[in-house]
N, C-alpha and C positions, 0 to 999 in steps of 0.2 A: 432570563430575558428572551424576547422574541428577536429573530433576525430582522434587520432593518436596512432600508436603503441609505440611511444616513446615520452616522455615529451619534451617540448621545451628546447632549450639550456639555461643554466643558471637558471634552476629551482631546488629547493631543497625541501625535504619533510618538511611540516609544521605541520602535524598532522594526526591522524588516529582514527578510531573507530573500535574496534575488538569485534565481536559478539561471535565467537566460544570460549567456555569456560568462557564467561563473564556472569555468572549466575545472578548476581545482576541486570545487565542491561536487560537481557532477561526476568527476572521475572517482572521487572518494566514494560516492554513493554506489557507483557501478562496481567498483573493485570489491567493496565490502559485501556485495551481494553474493560473491563466490563462496567465501566461508559461510555466509548465511545460508546458502543452499545446502551445504554439507551438514551444518548443524540442524537445519530444519528437516532435512531428509532423515537423519538419524532419529530425531525426536518423533517424527510421524511414524517411522517404522517401529520404534519402541512402543508407542502408544497403540498402534495397530496390532502388535503382537499380544498386547494385554487384552484388547477388545475381541480379537479374533485370532487365537493362538495358532490355528492351522493355516492361516492365510498364505504364508510364504511356502510352506510345504505343498499346499494345493497349487500354488502358482508354478513351482518347479515341476510338479507332476504334470500339470497341463502343458507346460512348455515342452516337455519331453515327448508328448504325444500329439502336439498340435498339427504336425504335418502327416498325420496318419490318414487313413481313408475316411475318417469321420468328417463329413462336410460341415456340421455345426462347429466342430473344434477349429477347423481351418478358417471359417468365417469369423469366429471370435478372435482368432489370431490377427486377421486382417484389420478388424475393427480396433483392436488394442494397439496395433502398430500405427495406424493412422491417428489414433488418439494421442499417442506419444509424440508423433511428428507435429501435430497441430496444437498440442497443449500450450506451448509458449504464446501463440497468438490468442488462443481461447482465454488463457489466464490474463493476458493484457487487457482484453476487451471486458472480461468479467470484473477485474479489479477496478477499472475506471468506471464501469457501470454502477458498481456498488457505491463508489464515491459520489457519483452523480445522483443516485437514488437518495442518499443521505442529504445532499444539498437540496434536492427537490422537496424532501419532507420538511425541511426547515424554512425554505424560501418560497415554496409554491410555484417556482418558475424553473424553466428548463436550464440546466447548467451548460457551460461551454465545454466541449471536448476537443482535444487536439494531440498532435504528436510532433515533437521537435528534435527527433534524432537521438538525443541523449535521454529523453524522458517523454512519457505520455502524461496527459493531465486531464482532470476534470476540475473545473473552476467555476466560481460564482462571483465574477468581478462586479463591484458596485453594491455588494451585500456585506453587511457586517454581522458576524456571528459571535455569540458569547464564547468565552473560553471553553467551557465544557461542551458546547455544541460543536465547536471546531474539533475537539479531541474525539468526539463520536464520529464525525465525518472522516477524520484522519485514520482512525483505527478500524473503521467498519469493514473494509475488505479483508484485513488480516484476521480479525475475529470471526466475521461472518462466513468467509470461505473456509477457514480452518474447521469451524464447528460443523458446517455442512458436509465437508469431506469425511470427518470422523463418523458422522451419523450414517453416511452412505456405505462405509466400508463393510459393515456386517451384512448388508442387503445385496451387494453386487457380486457377480461372479469374480473369482480371484483375479483374472487378468485385468478386468475393468476396475476393480478396487485398487490395483497397483497403479493404474493410470491416474486415478483420482488422487491417490496419495502423492504421486509425482507432481500433479498440478498444484496440490496444496503446498508442497515444498517450494515450488517455483514462486507461488504467490507470496509465501512468507519471505523468501529471499528478495523479492522485488519490493517489499515494504520497507526497505532500509531508509528510503527517502521520507516516507510517512513517519517512521519512528523518529528520525532526526528532527523533523518539523514539530512533531508533538512534544519532543523533549524540550525544544526551545519554548513552546507555548506553555507547557505546564509550569515553567518557572516564572511566568508573568503573573501579575495580581489577578485575583479571582474576578475582578470587575472588568478585565481587559476585553476588548472586542477585536475581531480578526477579519481582515478582508483577504480572501484567497483569489489571486489573479492567475492568469495563465503563465506568468513568468516568476511567481513567487508569492510571498505573503507579507502583509503589513499588520502590525498590531498597534492599537491605541489604548491609552489608559487615562483615567481622570487626571486633570492637571495637578490636583492636590497631591497625587502620589508620583507623578512623573519625575519630580526633582529628586526623589529618593531612589530612583532606578539607575544603576551605573550604566553608562553608555558602553556597549560592546562593539569593538571594532574588528570584527571577524567576518568570514564568509564572503569577503570581496578581495580581489587581488589588489595589491598596492598600486597607487597611481605612479606615474613617472617621477613625480616629485616625492618628497618625504611624507606627504599627507596621505591619510587613508579615509575612505568614505565610511562613515558610521552606518550601522544598520538602522 
């Protein structure tokens, strides 16, 4: 199906995930990114060792001679150092830019970008995407940046290749929120449509199947009373 400004006829809201004000979920996403960085770093290092077996030996050799009288080596060291320092910001911008590009390819309109302290976002409020379209948008930065990094590793000087691998690991670790949202969406019916707002997502399904979907009461902190808001 094509992305649309209005949901299909006969659709009703079946669930949502709200990020804004949901400190428990945001804390979980940020905390899990730490082991995610370790796992991703190990995975990219192992893959790079297969693609370019001499990479880490070349890097160690370069590191040991980078402060010699060789001006090109010193300049490469400075570039690599600045690359490492700037990489978290570069990854943040690239990650959301890829989300935004995917939104634009489906909607033909400029998405919204922002930063709310706990998370950055690219969103297309007012647009309803099919389930598979949303999964593409959600996974595009993880897949696209990871593949690009692996392709670049054999072609770059060893220090710059290490910087790129570090960026790829950071990007993978920062995708914990994307993976969580995609895990929620992949369990919805194939006919579901999703709206991605700056503070979360909402999904709608045909009314004929809505009654067969169990209501999940998670992702929100409990009210002061005994009631909980359903997603």
